[in-house]
C-alpha positions in Angstrom: 0.0 0.0 0.0 1.4 3.3 -1.1 0.7 5.3 2.2 1.3 2.6 4.7 3.9 3.6 7.2 5.5 0.1 7.4 5.4 -0.3 3.6 7.3 3.0 3.4 9.9 1.7 5.9 10.2 -1.6 3.9 10.8 0.4 0.7 13.5 2.5 2.4 11.5 5.7 2.1 11.5 6.1 5.9 14.7 5.3 7.9 14.5 2.5 10.5 16.8 0.6 12.8 16.8 -2.6 10.7 17.8 -5.7 12.6 16.8 -8.4 10.0 15.7 -8.8 6.4 15.0 -11.6 4.0 12.8 -12.0 1.0 9.6 -12.1 3.0 10.3 -10.2 6.2 11.6 -6.9 7.4 12.4 -6.3 11.1 13.4 -3.1 12.9 13.6 -1.6 16.3 10.4 0.1 17.7 10.8 3.9 18.0 8.9 3.8 21.3 10.3 0.7 23.0 8.3 -1.0 25.7 11.2 -3.2 26.8 15.0 -3.2 26.5 14.6 -5.2 23.3 11.5 -4.2 21.2 11.7 -5.3 17.6 8.8 -5.2 15.1 8.7 -8.1 12.6 6.7 -7.2 9.5 5.9 -9.2 6.4 7.0 -7.4 3.3 3.6 -8.1 1.6 0.9 -5.9 3.0 -1.7 -7.5 5.2 -3.8 -5.3 7.5 -3.7 -7.7 10.5 -4.1 -11.4 11.4 -7.7 -11.0 10.4 -6.6 -10.2 6.8 -4.3 -13.2 6.0 -6.6 -15.1 3.7 -4.3 -14.3 0.8 -1.1 -15.0 2.7 0.8 -18.2 1.8 1.8 -20.5 4.6 5.4 -19.8 3.6 4.9 -16.0 4.1 3.4 -16.5 7.5 6.0 -19.1 8.5 8.8 -16.7 7.4 7.6 -14.2 10.1 7.8 -16.8 12.8 11.1 -18.2 11.7 12.5 -14.6 11.7 11.3 -14.2 15.3 13.4 -17.1 16.4 16.4 -15.8 14.5 16.0 -12.3 15.9 15.5 -13.6 19.5 18.8 -15.5 19.1 20.6 -12.5 17.6 19.3 -10.3 20.4 20.5 -12.8 23.0 17.0 -13.4 24.5 18.1 -16.7 26.1 15.7 -16.3 29.1 12.7 -15.8 26.9 10.6 -13.1 25.2 7.1 -12.1 24.5 5.6 -12.1 21.0 2.5 -9.9 20.5 0.4 -9.0 17.5 -2.4 -6.4 18.0 -5.3 -7.0 15.8 -7.8 -4.1 15.2 -8.8 -1.0 17.1 -9.9 -2.7 20.3 -6.4 -4.2 20.6 -4.9 -0.7 19.9 -3.3 -1.7 16.6 -1.6 1.6 15.7 -0.4 0.7 12.2 -2.7 -1.2 9.8 0.0 -3.6 8.6 0.4 -7.0 10.2 3.3 -7.0 12.6 4.7 -8.8 15.5 6.3 -7.2 18.6 9.3 -9.1 20.1 9.6 -7.8 23.7 12.4 -9.0 25.9 15.6 -8.2 27.8 13.8 -8.1 31.2 11.3 -10.1 33.2 7.8 -9.4 31.8 4.7 -8.8 33.9 2.6 -11.8 34.7 -0.5 -10.2 33.3 -0.6 -9.0 29.7 -3.5 -6.5 30.2 
């Protein structure tokens, strides 16, 4: 999508702190980190959210999850991490492009809400 913030980042029109890239996935540091490690993992193909993945191939979706594992290893998150994908306005999805937050580098709160 032409005006999508994350699509612009993927195309290099907006600078980002890239931490990983392959043919299907682009990952970068969140500009408002909620943990010492806060990386966004974004499919290069535009999908609004998990509710909009009907046209996604299994390979495209698997690539995101495989990237999460590689990034967690690269960021030395040996003690664990949290993976979050907000879906829609009630979940406070701020950018309408499917993305996964990798949060780590500290003990997470027991409750997610």
